Phi, psi and omega in degrees: 000129181250188178090180183228159167234154174273126178239103184292133183300337180287001175301335181292347178275355179296145179295341182268345190298315181252023187287342179206173180301143180284147165277173177297321179295319177296322179295321179295315178297323179298320177297320178296322180288328182280339182294145180288143176267347174217173182280157179179176180251142169236147182246123180232121181055038178079005181251126178280130179237123179275130177242139177260169176306134180089006180246152174213155176233111177220134176288159178297329177295317179296318179293325180296321177290321183292318184267354182062043177244166168274161186297328179297320179291321178298312181300317180296318181295315179297322177294325177295317178296319180294318180297326179274006179059038176265335179217161164247147184230130177234116183256130177234181178289341184268313185198184175244123177262121180251127179249120176285118180284146183057038184308316187291341179288345178271356186265118177269180177236165188234026182233131183297334180275354181220061191268022175208163174289121186301135172045097178302158178303146177301156182284334178297128186300316181296317178296321181299313181296322180294316181291323177299318179297320178300311183293317179296322178295316179300316179299319183289343184263001182251124184288314184229102182275122181278313178220118184297326182296332182291334178294318176300316182298320181296314179297317180296328182286317189264347180295320178297323183285322185261334186090146185300313183295317181291321179296318177297318180296319179300314181292322180294320177297317180297318181296323180294341177276008175057042175235161178224158176275142178295313180220176178294335177297324177295320177298315181298318180297321180295314181292328177296319178291329177295321180293324178289332180261022178061036175078016181252101185280061181250123176052046180237020182264002180301130177084358180257123181296119180231157174219162175264142181306139179090352179264120180303140182302325183290346178271349183281131176073000000 
């Protein structure tokens, strides 16, 4: 069975959501709901932890309370997911960072004129990995994503004009300047100016809404 359904994150506020012990399937869906849809910082014990789309940080103790399981069962379940290459797990003294693998494949779209993820990754393995890196980087550089499918469309639009290597370099240079785009429209405007400037992103951010990481959007401008 293919296709997508919209599952609003506020489903966790339902009176039935935590009414009984979770099944493994419910726990997996819960991880998908807890994962971030955009990049951001969380602070745990005074330590800032950067999370990218598809990542969440919850200790096994927190998950055991949430799912009404014992910690041994939580650990076993997470190891099962890792073994099946569904997640990556990084455990530190502060927390556990869980990364949903193939996160973007779980993201549907909501427009009849754009009812699929634009242009599947190329079949060439190297190209596939390069484009995946581009898209993940683009997602991490946008503070407030309005429509996830549009990020794919933007990369697909400008990669032929700039080339994969140059486009990746442009985004990496921009990221090193510690700035982020307010929305995907800001990213598109920036890349459009890059194509007009032969791929040289110098002094071309005038008029494009930008913010610095960690600065609330409502404080900008």
